One Martini backbone bead per residue (centre of mass of N, CA, C, O) as a GRO file, in nm:
protein
  203
    1UNK     BB    1  14.074  -1.539   2.674
    2UNK     BB    2  13.839  -1.444   2.892
    3UNK     BB    3  13.862  -1.464   3.270
    4UNK     BB    4  13.805  -1.153   3.331
    5UNK     BB    5  13.645  -0.866   3.513
    6UNK     BB    6  13.702  -0.513   3.581
    7UNK     BB    7  13.654  -0.216   3.770
    8UNK     BB    8  13.837   0.082   3.692
    9UNK     BB    9  13.821   0.378   3.790
   10UNK     BB   10  13.764   0.724   3.920
   11UNK     BB   11  13.661   1.037   3.744
   12UNK     BB   12  13.631   1.330   3.849
   13UNK     BB   13  13.455   1.606   3.679
   14UNK     BB   14  13.426   1.900   3.782
   15UNK     BB   15  13.215   2.181   3.877
   16UNK     BB   16  13.046   2.434   3.981
   17UNK     BB   17  12.871   2.609   3.718
   18UNK     BB   18  12.786   2.854   3.486
   19UNK     BB   19  12.487   2.832   3.277
   20UNK     BB   20  12.302   2.879   3.017
   21UNK     BB   21  11.970   2.879   2.963
   22UNK     BB   22  11.792   2.631   2.782
   23UNK     BB   23  11.581   2.413   2.627
   24UNK     BB   24  11.733   2.149   2.689
   25UNK     BB   25  11.768   2.198   3.005
   26UNK     BB   26  11.469   2.228   3.063
   27UNK     BB   27  11.390   1.939   2.976
   28UNK     BB   28  11.567   1.799   3.188
   29UNK     BB   29  11.444   1.931   3.443
   30UNK     BB   30  11.145   1.848   3.385
   31UNK     BB   31  11.193   1.536   3.432
   32UNK     BB   32  11.246   1.601   3.748
   33UNK     BB   33  11.087   1.903   3.740
   34UNK     BB   34  10.787   1.968   3.613
   35UNK     BB   35  10.731   2.267   3.772
   36UNK     BB   36  10.991   2.433   3.840
   37UNK     BB   37  11.029   2.455   4.174
   38UNK     BB   38  11.337   2.373   4.242
   39UNK     BB   39  11.474   2.539   4.075
   40UNK     BB   40  11.759   2.758   4.025
   41UNK     BB   41  11.833   3.094   3.934
   42UNK     BB   42  12.028   3.340   3.727
   43UNK     BB   43  12.218   3.612   3.654
   44UNK     BB   44  12.463   3.734   3.443
   45UNK     BB   45  12.391   4.020   3.555
   46UNK     BB   46  12.363   4.294   3.736
   47UNK     BB   47  12.056   4.436   3.852
   48UNK     BB   48  11.842   4.739   3.837
   49UNK     BB   49  11.519   4.806   3.960
   50UNK     BB   50  11.317   5.110   3.905
   51UNK     BB   51  11.059   5.190   4.086
   52UNK     BB   52  10.801   5.368   4.111
   53UNK     BB   53  10.646   5.562   4.307
   54UNK     BB   54  10.353   5.515   4.533
   55UNK     BB   55  10.452   5.738   4.720
   56UNK     BB   56  10.416   6.067   4.878
   57UNK     BB   57  10.539   6.363   5.013
   58UNK     BB   58  10.363   6.637   5.176
   59UNK     BB   59  10.394   6.996   5.191
   60UNK     BB   60  10.189   7.274   5.344
   61UNK     BB   61  10.246   7.638   5.339
   62UNK     BB   62  10.147   7.943   5.493
   63UNK     BB   63  10.324   8.253   5.425
   64UNK     BB   64  10.158   8.480   5.359
   65UNK     BB   65  10.185   8.538   5.025
   66UNK     BB   66  10.331   8.244   5.051
   67UNK     BB   67  10.318   7.921   4.910
   68UNK     BB   68  10.440   7.620   5.041
   69UNK     BB   69  10.546   7.332   4.842
   70UNK     BB   70  10.633   6.989   4.914
   71UNK     BB   71  10.773   6.717   4.734
   72UNK     BB   72  10.835   6.354   4.791
   73UNK     BB   73  10.981   6.093   4.580
   74UNK     BB   74  11.079   5.741   4.598
   75UNK     BB   75  11.223   5.505   4.457
   76UNK     BB   76  11.262   5.150   4.400
   77UNK     BB   77  11.542   4.953   4.443
   78UNK     BB   78  11.610   4.644   4.275
   79UNK     BB   79  11.865   4.415   4.359
   80UNK     BB   80  12.029   4.178   4.132
   81UNK     BB   81  12.247   3.939   4.176
   82UNK     BB   82  12.443   3.661   4.077
   83UNK     BB   83  12.382   3.507   4.367
   84UNK     BB   84  12.077   3.525   4.329
   85UNK     BB   85  11.813   3.334   4.380
   86UNK     BB   86  11.567   3.200   4.164
   87UNK     BB   87  11.213   3.150   4.096
   88UNK     BB   88  10.977   2.982   3.921
   89UNK     BB   89  10.632   3.123   3.885
   90UNK     BB   90  10.607   3.112   3.561
   91UNK     BB   91  10.427   3.051   3.232
   92UNK     BB   92  10.455   3.167   2.895
   93UNK     BB   93  10.389   3.347   2.592
   94UNK     BB   94  10.581   3.494   2.298
   95UNK     BB   95  10.557   3.445   1.985
   96UNK     BB   96  10.589   3.118   2.048
   97UNK     BB   97  10.761   3.192   2.313
   98UNK     BB   98  10.895   3.113   2.593
   99UNK     BB   99  10.818   3.227   2.940
  100UNK     BB  100  10.989   3.313   3.220
  101UNK     BB  101  10.915   3.361   3.565
  102UNK     BB  102  11.107   3.550   3.806
  103UNK     BB  103  11.180   3.520   4.157
  104UNK     BB  104  11.373   3.721   4.423
  105UNK     BB  105  11.120   3.688   4.625
  106UNK     BB  106  10.929   3.530   4.859
  107UNK     BB  107  10.677   3.744   4.819
  108UNK     BB  108  10.690   3.637   4.520
  109UNK     BB  109  10.433   3.436   4.325
  110UNK     BB  110  10.425   3.600   4.042
  111UNK     BB  111  10.438   3.780   3.746
  112UNK     BB  112  10.383   4.079   3.845
  113UNK     BB  113  10.672   4.064   4.039
  114UNK     BB  114  10.847   3.971   3.801
  115UNK     BB  115  11.076   3.831   3.569
  116UNK     BB  116  11.124   3.816   3.227
  117UNK     BB  117  11.215   3.526   3.010
  118UNK     BB  118  11.305   3.469   2.682
  119UNK     BB  119  11.328   3.266   2.424
  120UNK     BB  120  11.569   3.305   2.207
  121UNK     BB  121  11.733   3.271   1.914
  122UNK     BB  122  12.014   3.222   2.070
  123UNK     BB  123  11.905   3.005   2.313
  124UNK     BB  124  11.827   3.205   2.534
  125UNK     BB  125  11.734   3.350   2.833
  126UNK     BB  126  11.595   3.676   2.817
  127UNK     BB  127  11.544   3.970   2.915
  128UNK     BB  128  11.192   4.135   2.879
  129UNK     BB  129  11.094   4.193   3.190
  130UNK     BB  130  10.954   4.377   3.447
  131UNK     BB  131  10.824   4.477   3.715
  132UNK     BB  132  10.541   4.592   3.804
  133UNK     BB  133  10.387   4.932   3.868
  134UNK     BB  134  10.281   5.183   4.022
  135UNK     BB  135  10.303   5.503   3.841
  136UNK     BB  136  10.478   5.332   3.624
  137UNK     BB  137  10.769   5.252   3.490
  138UNK     BB  138  11.030   5.022   3.476
  139UNK     BB  139  11.370   5.047   3.529
  140UNK     BB  140  11.657   4.901   3.380
  141UNK     BB  141  11.984   4.806   3.498
  142UNK     BB  142  12.337   4.778   3.475
  143UNK     BB  143  12.443   4.750   3.801
  144UNK     BB  144  12.355   5.067   3.766
  145UNK     BB  145  12.162   5.377   3.836
  146UNK     BB  146  12.231   5.476   3.521
  147UNK     BB  147  12.167   5.610   3.215
  148UNK     BB  148  12.406   5.446   3.063
  149UNK     BB  149  12.259   5.158   3.193
  150UNK     BB  150  12.019   5.141   3.048
  151UNK     BB  151  11.750   4.954   2.946
  152UNK     BB  152  11.606   4.841   2.632
  153UNK     BB  153  11.412   4.773   2.378
  154UNK     BB  154  11.534   4.503   2.153
  155UNK     BB  155  11.661   4.377   1.848
  156UNK     BB  156  11.973   4.201   1.835
  157UNK     BB  157  11.980   4.069   1.544
  158UNK     BB  158  11.689   4.144   1.418
  159UNK     BB  159  11.379   4.268   1.301
  160UNK     BB  160  11.278   3.936   1.303
  161UNK     BB  161  11.245   3.908   1.574
  162UNK     BB  162  11.006   3.789   1.794
  163UNK     BB  163  11.156   3.957   2.025
  164UNK     BB  164  11.206   4.169   2.258
  165UNK     BB  165  11.472   4.294   2.457
  166UNK     BB  166  11.688   4.382   2.724
  167UNK     BB  167  11.912   4.637   2.636
  168UNK     BB  168  12.264   4.750   2.571
  169UNK     BB  169  12.488   4.952   2.408
  170UNK     BB  170  12.837   4.860   2.342
  171UNK     BB  171  13.033   4.911   2.102
  172UNK     BB  172  12.800   4.765   1.919
  173UNK     BB  173  12.707   4.582   2.162
  174UNK     BB  174  12.471   4.379   2.287
  175UNK     BB  175  12.351   4.384   2.623
  176UNK     BB  176  12.246   4.122   2.815
  177UNK     BB  177  12.020   3.919   3.007
  178UNK     BB  178  12.075   3.602   3.145
  179UNK     BB  179  11.981   3.281   3.225
  180UNK     BB  180  12.104   3.083   3.501
  181UNK     BB  181  12.291   2.803   3.598
  182UNK     BB  182  12.395   2.555   3.839
  183UNK     BB  183  12.645   2.299   3.755
  184UNK     BB  184  12.726   1.966   3.828
  185UNK     BB  185  12.979   1.756   3.692
  186UNK     BB  186  13.013   1.388   3.680
  187UNK     BB  187  13.271   1.189   3.554
  188UNK     BB  188  13.286   0.842   3.492
  189UNK     BB  189  13.571   0.621   3.459
  190UNK     BB  190  13.564   0.288   3.347
  191UNK     BB  191  13.765   0.017   3.346
  192UNK     BB  192  13.819  -0.260   3.150
  193UNK     BB  193  13.927  -0.574   3.236
  194UNK     BB  194  14.139  -0.801   3.048
  195UNK     BB  195  14.252  -1.133   3.074
  196UNK     BB  196  14.485  -1.297   2.930
  197UNK     BB  197  14.574  -1.651   2.863
  198UNK     BB  198  14.659  -1.739   2.613
  199UNK     BB  199  14.811  -2.028   2.409
  200UNK     BB  200  15.020  -2.165   2.527
  201UNK     BB  201  15.245  -2.399   2.485
  202UNK     BB  202  15.457  -2.554   2.308
  203UNK     BB  203  15.601  -2.860   2.171
   0.00000   0.00000   0.00000
């Protein structure tokens, strides 16, 4: 017969680690944070977004028979490292797939200046759009602003993918940028103690 019970043992397991954000995790977050305003997200790889120049300097000089004109325009490079926290500032859909719009700058509060991540067939939210800018398209690079590291729109699994994502191919493998979260998991193991009374002495 059980004469008593006690809870023994407390085992904390794990620490904060980066995990790819997926649909199940978003549902769990939304239960606690319905508007997804408090959650912070990160990128799986450092990215550089090269925005086209919105203004240009110009000099115009007439020297005798030669007219000298000089124009200079510099693009803006927005660097987002893996440790830079982003906020979700909007939600839309593309081909019936949810798209999260993420801002990495406090001054950006809408989808127009943020990065888009679509829920891909792989189960991850993958980078699919860069901030828009006047004067031309934004080019996104992985880690460094070099032509070899430029990302382009691609269907990475098959041509039947619902949406194209931004990726670059390296050694035949498509490298994408996934949306990540940092999660700390604590598992508590509590042992139930049952003390047996025994059957008593014999005759």
